[in-house]
C-alpha positions in Angstrom: -99.8 -38.0 170.2 -96.2 -35.9 168.7 -93.0 -37.5 169.4 -92.8 -35.1 172.4 -95.9 -36.3 173.5 -95.1 -39.8 173.3 -91.3 -39.5 175.4 -93.5 -37.2 178.3 -95.9 -40.3 178.5 -93.1 -43.0 178.4 -91.0 -41.1 180.8 -93.9 -40.1 183.4 -92.4 -39.5 186.9 -92.6 -36.5 189.2 -95.0 -34.2 189.0 -93.0 -31.7 190.4 -89.2 -31.3 189.1 -87.3 -32.5 186.6 -83.0 -32.1 185.9 -81.0 -30.9 183.8 -77.0 -31.2 183.0 -74.9 -28.8 180.8 -71.7 -30.5 180.2 -68.0 -28.9 180.1 -64.5 -29.9 179.5 -63.3 -33.2 179.3 -61.0 -34.4 182.3 -58.1 -36.4 182.1 -59.8 -39.5 182.9 -62.3 -39.0 179.8 -65.1 -37.9 181.5 -66.7 -34.8 181.2 -67.2 -32.1 183.8 -71.0 -31.9 184.2 -73.1 -29.9 186.5 -76.3 -31.2 187.2 -79.7 -29.1 188.3 -82.8 -29.9 189.6 -85.3 -27.5 188.0 -88.4 -27.1 190.4 -91.1 -27.6 187.2 -92.2 -30.3 185.8 -91.5 -32.1 182.5 -93.6 -30.5 179.4 -94.4 -31.1 175.8 -92.5 -27.8 175.0 -89.4 -28.7 177.3 -89.3 -32.1 176.0 -89.6 -30.8 172.1 -86.8 -28.6 172.8 -84.9 -31.9 174.5 -86.0 -33.8 171.0 -84.4 -30.4 168.7 -81.1 -30.6 170.9 -81.8 -27.4 172.3 -80.9 -28.2 176.2 -80.6 -32.1 177.3 -83.0 -33.0 180.3 -83.7 -35.7 183.0 -86.9 -37.3 184.1 -87.3 -38.4 188.2 -89.4 -41.9 187.8 -90.0 -41.7 191.6 -93.5 -39.7 192.4 -94.9 -37.6 195.3 -96.2 -41.0 196.5 -93.3 -43.0 196.3 -94.2 -44.7 193.1 -93.1 -45.2 189.5 -93.9 -47.0 186.6 -90.3 -46.8 185.2 -87.1 -47.4 186.3 -83.4 -47.7 185.2 -79.7 -49.0 185.8 -76.9 -46.7 185.1 -73.8 -48.7 184.4 -71.1 -46.2 184.0 -68.1 -48.0 182.6 -66.6 -46.3 179.5 -65.4 -49.0 177.4 -68.7 -51.2 178.1 -69.0 -54.1 175.9 -72.8 -53.2 174.3 -72.6 -56.3 172.3 -71.6 -58.4 175.5 -74.1 -56.6 177.8 -77.3 -57.0 175.0 -76.1 -61.0 174.9 -76.7 -61.1 178.8 -79.9 -59.3 179.1 -82.0 -61.3 176.1 -79.9 -64.7 177.6 -81.7 -63.8 180.9 -85.1 -62.6 179.2 -85.0 -59.3 180.9 -87.7 -56.7 180.2 -85.1 -53.5 179.4 -84.0 -51.4 177.2 -80.3 -51.1 176.3 -79.6 -47.6 175.9 -76.3 -45.6 174.9 -75.6 -43.0 178.0 -73.8 -39.4 177.3 -70.9 -41.5 178.8 -70.5 -44.1 176.4 -72.1 -46.7 179.1 -75.5 -47.7 179.2 -79.1 -46.4 180.4 -81.2 -49.7 180.7 -84.6 -49.0 180.8 -87.3 -51.5 182.3 -91.2 -50.0 181.7 -93.9 -51.3 183.7 -97.9 -50.9 182.9 -98.8 -50.1 186.6 -97.3 -48.1 189.1 -95.5 -50.0 191.4 -94.0 -48.5 195.0 -90.5 -47.1 194.5 -89.2 -49.6 196.7 -90.4 -52.6 195.1 -89.3 -51.5 192.0 -85.5 -51.0 193.7 -85.5 -54.5 194.4 -86.2 -55.8 191.3 -83.9 -54.0 189.0 -81.1 -54.5 192.0 -81.5 -58.6 191.6 -81.3 -58.0 187.8 -77.7 -55.7 188.1 -76.4 -58.8 190.0 -77.6 -61.1 187.0 -75.6 -59.3 184.3 -72.9 -58.2 186.1 -73.1 -54.8 186.9 -74.7 -55.1 190.8 -72.0 -51.8 190.9 -73.8 -49.8 188.9 -76.4 -46.7 189.9 -80.8 -48.1 190.1 -83.5 -45.5 189.7 -85.3 -44.6 191.0 -82.2 -43.8 193.6 -84.5 -43.9 196.9 -87.8 -46.3 198.7 -88.6 -43.1 199.7 -88.3 -39.4 199.4 -88.8 -36.6 201.8 -91.9 -34.5 199.6 -93.4 -32.8 202.4 -89.6 -31.3 203.0 -88.7 -30.6 199.5 -87.5 -33.0 198.5 -87.7 -35.2 194.8 -85.4 -37.6 194.4 -82.5 -37.9 191.2 -83.3 -37.6 187.6 -81.8 -39.8 185.2 -80.8 -38.3 182.0 -83.1 -39.1 178.4 -82.1 -40.5 175.7 -82.2 -39.3 172.3 -81.3 -35.7 173.0 -80.9 -33.7 169.6 -82.7 -36.7 168.3 -81.8 -36.2 164.3 -78.2 -36.9 165.4 -77.9 -38.3 169.0 -75.4 -39.9 171.1 -77.9 -40.8 173.3 -79.3 -44.2 171.5 -81.8 -47.3 172.3 -80.3 -50.7 170.7 -82.2 -53.1 168.9 -81.3 -56.8 169.9 -78.8 -56.7 167.2 -77.1 -54.0 168.6 -78.1 -51.0 166.0 -78.9 -48.1 166.9 -83.0 -47.4 166.7 -84.4 -44.6 165.3 -86.6 -42.9 168.2 -89.7 -43.5 166.6 -89.0 -47.3 167.3 -87.7 -46.3 170.1 -91.1 -45.6 171.5 -93.2 -48.4 169.8 -90.5 -51.2 171.9 -91.2 -49.1 175.2 -94.8 -50.5 174.4 -94.0 -53.8 173.8 -91.6 -53.8 176.1 -93.9 -52.7 179.2 -94.9 -55.9 182.3 -97.0 -56.4 185.1 -94.8 -57.2 188.2 -96.2 -60.2 188.7 -94.8 -61.3 185.1 -91.1 -60.1 186.9 -91.4 -62.3 189.9 -91.5 -65.4 187.6 -88.7 -63.7 185.5 -86.7 -64.2 188.7 -87.7 -67.8 190.2 -86.1 -68.8 186.4 -83.1 -67.1 186.3 -82.5 -67.6 189.9 -83.1 -71.0 190.4 -79.4 -71.8 192.4 -77.8 -74.4 191.7 -78.9 -77.3 194.4 -74.8 -77.1 195.5 -74.6 -74.1 196.2 -78.0 -73.4 197.3 -77.1 -71.8 200.9 -73.6 -70.0 199.3 -73.2 -65.8 199.1 -75.8 -64.7 195.1 -72.1 -64.0 193.6 -71.1 -68.0 193.3 -74.4 -68.6 192.9 -75.0 -66.5 189.7 -71.5 -67.3 188.6 -72.6 -70.7 188.3 -76.3 -70.3 186.9 -75.5 -71.5 183.4 -73.1 -73.9 184.3 -69.0 -76.0 184.8 -66.6 -72.5 184.1 -63.6 -72.4 182.8 -62.8 -68.6 183.6 -60.8 -67.2 186.8 -60.8 -70.7 188.1 -58.0 -70.1 190.6 -60.0 -67.3 192.7 -63.5 -68.8 192.0 -62.0 -72.0 194.1 -60.3 -70.1 196.3 -64.2 -68.5 197.3 -65.3 -72.3 197.3 -62.4 -73.0 199.4 -64.4 -70.2 202.0 -67.9 -71.0 201.7 -66.7 -75.1 202.3 -64.6 -74.1 205.7 -67.9 -72.3 206.5 -70.3 -74.7 205.7 -68.4 -78.2 205.9 -66.2 -78.1 208.8 -63.5 -80.7 209.2 -64.7 -82.1 205.6 -64.2 -78.9 203.7 -61.4 -80.2 202.1 -63.1 -82.8 200.0 -66.3 -80.9 199.5 -63.9 -78.6 197.7 -62.6 -81.3 195.7 -66.4 -82.4 194.8 -66.8 -79.1 193.9 -63.4 -78.5 191.6 -65.0 -81.9 189.5 -68.3 -80.4 189.3 -68.3 -76.7 188.7 -65.2 -76.1 186.7 -64.2 -77.4 183.0 -61.9 -78.4 183.0 -61.1 -78.8 186.7 -58.3 -77.5 188.4 -55.2 -79.6 188.6 -54.8 -81.6 191.8 -51.6 -79.4 192.7 -53.3 -76.0 192.2 -56.3 -77.4 194.7 -53.7 -78.4 196.8 -51.6 -75.4 197.4 -55.6 -73.1 197.7 -55.7 -75.5 200.6 -52.6 -74.9 202.2 -53.5 -71.3 201.2 -56.9 -71.3 203.5 -55.3 -73.7 206.4 -53.0 -70.8 207.2 -55.3 -68.3 208.3 -59.5 -67.6 208.9 -59.6 -65.9 204.9 -62.9 -64.4 204.2 -65.0 -63.8 201.1 -63.2 -62.0 198.5 -66.2 -59.6 197.7 -64.3 -56.2 196.5 -62.9 -58.7 193.6 -63.9 -59.1 190.7 -65.1 -61.3 189.3 -67.3 -61.0 192.8 -67.8 -57.1 193.5 -70.2 -57.5 189.7 -72.6 -60.0 190.9 -72.4 -58.7 194.2 -76.0 -58.6 196.7 -75.4 -57.7 199.6 -78.7 -57.6 201.4 -79.2 -60.9 199.9 -75.7 -62.2 201.1 -76.7 -61.5 204.4 -79.5 -63.5 204.5 -78.2 -66.3 203.1 -77.2 -69.2 205.6 -73.6 -69.0 204.8 -73.7 -65.7 203.7 -71.6 -62.5 204.6 -73.6 -62.1 207.4 -75.1 -58.9 209.1 -72.4 -57.2 210.4 -74.1 -53.7 210.8 -70.9 -52.7 209.6 -71.8 -51.5 206.1 -74.3 -48.9 205.6 -74.3 -47.2 202.2 -74.0 -43.1 202.7 -74.7 -42.1 198.7 -77.0 -39.7 196.5 -76.5 -36.0 197.9 -78.8 -33.0 196.8 -78.1 -29.0 197.4 -81.2 -27.4 198.2 -79.5 -24.0 197.7 -81.6 -22.0 200.2 -80.0 -19.7 202.9 -79.1 -21.6 205.1 -78.0 -24.2 202.7 -80.2 -27.8 203.2 -78.4 -30.8 202.2 -80.6 -34.7 201.3 -78.6 -37.8 201.5 -79.8 -41.5 201.6 -78.5 -43.4 204.1 -78.4 -47.4 204.2 -81.0 -46.6 201.5 -83.5 -44.0 203.7 -83.9 -40.7 202.6 -82.4 -37.9 205.8 -82.4 -34.1 205.9 -79.6 -32.5 207.2 -78.0 -29.0 208.0 -74.3 -27.8 207.5 -73.2 -28.6 210.9 -74.5 -32.3 210.9 -73.3 -33.0 207.6 -69.6 -31.7 208.3 -69.6 -33.1 212.2 -69.4 -37.1 211.9 -71.2 -37.0 215.6 -74.0 -35.1 214.5 -74.4 -37.2 211.3 -74.5 -40.3 213.3 -77.4 -39.1 215.9 -79.2 -37.5 212.5 -79.1 -40.8 211.4 -80.2 -42.7 214.4 -83.1 -40.1 214.4 -84.2 -40.2 211.0 -83.2 -43.5 209.5 -82.6 -45.7 213.0 -79.3 -46.8 212.2 -75.7 -45.8 213.5 -73.5 -45.3 210.7 -69.8 -46.5 212.0 -67.6 -43.5 213.2 -65.0 -43.3 210.6 -61.1 -42.2 210.2 -61.1 -38.0 209.7 -59.2 -38.0 206.6 -62.0 -41.2 205.4 -64.9 -39.2 206.3 -63.1 -35.9 204.5 -62.8 -37.8 201.6 -66.5 -38.8 201.7 -67.8 -35.6 202.0 -66.0 -34.6 198.8 -66.7 -37.9 196.6 -70.3 -36.8 197.5 -70.1 -33.4 196.9 -68.9 -34.0 193.4 -71.7 -36.2 192.9 -74.4 -34.7 194.1 -77.1 -32.5 192.3 -78.2 -28.8 193.1 -81.8 -27.3 193.8 -82.6 -23.4 193.0 -84.7 -21.8 195.6 -87.0 -19.7 194.8 -85.0 -15.9 196.4 -87.7 -15.5 199.1 -86.3 -19.0 200.7 -82.7 -17.1 201.1 -81.5 -14.8 203.3 -80.8 -12.1 200.4 -84.6 -12.6 199.7 -86.0 -11.8 203.3 -84.2 -9.2 203.5 -85.0 -7.7 199.8 -88.6 -8.7 200.9 -88.4 -6.5 204.2 -86.7 -3.9 202.5 -89.3 -3.1 200.7 -92.2 -3.7 202.9 -90.6 -1.0 205.1 -90.2 1.3 201.9 -93.7 0.9 200.4 -95.6 1.0 204.0 -97.9 3.0 205.2 -95.2 4.7 207.8 -93.2 6.2 204.5 -92.6 10.4 204.9 -94.7 12.1 203.1 -91.9 14.9 203.9 -88.4 15.0 203.9 -88.3 15.8 207.6 -90.3 13.0 208.7 -86.7 10.7 207.6 -85.5 12.0 211.2 -88.4 9.7 212.5 -87.0 6.8 210.7 -89.8 6.6 208.0 -88.4 6.6 204.5 -88.6 9.1 201.7 -89.5 8.9 198.1 -88.6 11.4 196.1 -89.5 12.2 192.7 -86.0 11.0 190.8 -87.4 7.7 191.7 -85.1 6.9 194.7 -86.3 5.7 198.6 -83.9 7.1 201.5 -83.7 6.3 204.9 -81.9 6.6 207.9 -79.8 3.2 208.8 -81.3 3.6 212.6 -84.7 3.5 211.0 -84.5 0.8 208.6 -82.2 -1.5 211.3 -85.2 -0.9 213.8 -88.1 -1.9 211.2 -85.8 -5.0 210.1 -85.0 -5.5 214.1 -89.1 -5.0 215.4 -89.7 -8.1 212.5 -87.1 -10.5 214.5 -84.7 -10.2 211.4 -81.1 -10.3 212.6 -79.4 -12.6 210.3 -77.0 -9.2 208.3 -74.9 -7.6 210.0 -74.6 -3.7 209.3 -71.9 -4.3 207.1 -73.9 -7.3 205.4 -76.8 -4.7 205.2 -74.5 -2.3 203.4 -73.4 -5.2 200.5 -77.3 -5.5 199.7 -78.1 -2.1 199.3 -75.1 -1.8 197.0 -76.1 -4.6 195.3 -79.3 -3.0 194.9 -78.2 -0.1 193.7 -75.8 -2.0 190.7 -72.7 -1.3 192.5 -72.7 2.3 193.3 -72.7 4.7 196.0 -76.1 4.4 197.8 -75.1 7.0 200.7 -74.6 10.1 201.6 -75.9 13.6 203.8 -79.4 15.2 202.8 -80.0 18.5 204.0 -83.5 19.1 205.2 -85.4 22.1 205.6 -87.4 22.3 209.0 -90.8 23.2 209.5 -89.6 26.6 211.6 -87.2 27.1 208.6 -84.3 25.8 210.5 -81.6 23.5 208.5 -80.2 20.2 209.2 -78.4 17.7 207.5 -79.2 13.5 208.0 -77.0 11.0 206.6 -79.2 8.6 204.7 -78.8 5.3 202.1 -81.0 5.0 199.3 -82.0 2.6 196.8 -84.8 2.8 193.8 -87.7 3.0 194.5 -90.2 -0.3 195.1 -93.5 -0.3 193.4 -95.9 -1.0 195.4 -97.7 -3.5 195.1 -101.0 -2.1 197.1 -104.6 -2.1 195.0 -106.1 1.2 194.9 -109.9 0.1 195.9 -112.1 2.7 193.9 -114.7 4.6 195.4 -118.3 4.1 194.3 -119.9 7.3 192.7 -122.9 8.9 194.6 -126.0 11.0 193.4 -126.2 13.8 195.0 -129.8 12.8 196.5 -130.4 12.2 200.2 -131.7 9.0 200.2 -134.0 9.4 203.3 
């Protein structure tokens, strides 16, 4: 097998589409502008070879039309990422992740499975791994548990490593955090493949909570997983104080002091502990989930299930992963609370209509936001969106062109210029088809096409004539010899798709 064959086999996923990304200028934040597009074509050996040769970088979609996958990935989009520290964490936890450098300098961590598994299950394991290595906020691929394949939804792609493999910027690290050659990467994939049952074993080993924090938020369990902590002591003890107040009631201060002695090395001084307790006494504080170091170890879903976690408030519903289908009219796919929904432009713009669509399709009710907040969210979704081109016939312009062709090549077409007066199209020997606007619009109306005004029809006809003039007056001589003029429009003659059926020649002999 060629390298392209092996890469294609390793990243087997969607059978109907793949992704491309065109990188533009570098912005002030150090991030390059990128145009991400879905191509409605399965990855092939030829396309993959072009990726390896540096012709066109491609991305693969892990989820297939059955909502299963045999690989997934974590996308850590941090430009000054410490790859050495990240690899240390992966190895310490013995996670079956292959650590690749992304095009931005961040990391793509790939998980390869021996068998296909439900995307939902793979995503759950990947989330746990992300939390375990302190990057819970990273993107997870596949991005959806379920895609709406019957409606044209294909999921999201992740850019593959080893674009321009001879001088790659996207490569895999070995255990010493040295760049691998593509051949070694492909060998590492085969070696790293794992069964889901083995992942369950890793879960029980790495997520075994300390007895002291067995019912605490997962972030606290992870932060003290390896024993006493010496970093961010004030922040951590404050968070532990919130937990102790929720669990131990009037005895919370004594329990907080016990945790100070057991979970910190060295423990905080008594005056520091007393100061934190006074702050907690002043008002009802809650967990500081959005602050580090807790944010990077956050597992909201699991936390909601913990006895003394954040609780299920129902207000924190994630809206992400916008895909724009460039049909006419536009169509959108969006992930809401982990479920895929389909929207039109009006539903995306209007919060009330958006809420109704979420209720009908995902059985969730996102809370209404302030208009400015909603607009900011939409802008973020648009910037980070992926677009998908569609065949011309799925656009209004394409539909018009198809109907125009049908009109110009149909059996009603004129055999003589005089028939233009009857609304029939006439094709001359110069390669142009002429018609009256009345004849064309009547034809369109009879086929229930009312999307274009006459002005818009004029623009379409002009485009078909390469923006040249496409109307004027034509002199017609009638059968009775009289002359008249009629205003006509014209387009280059269409090829007639009608197939001529050959007539079998008969013998001269009469059969009877």
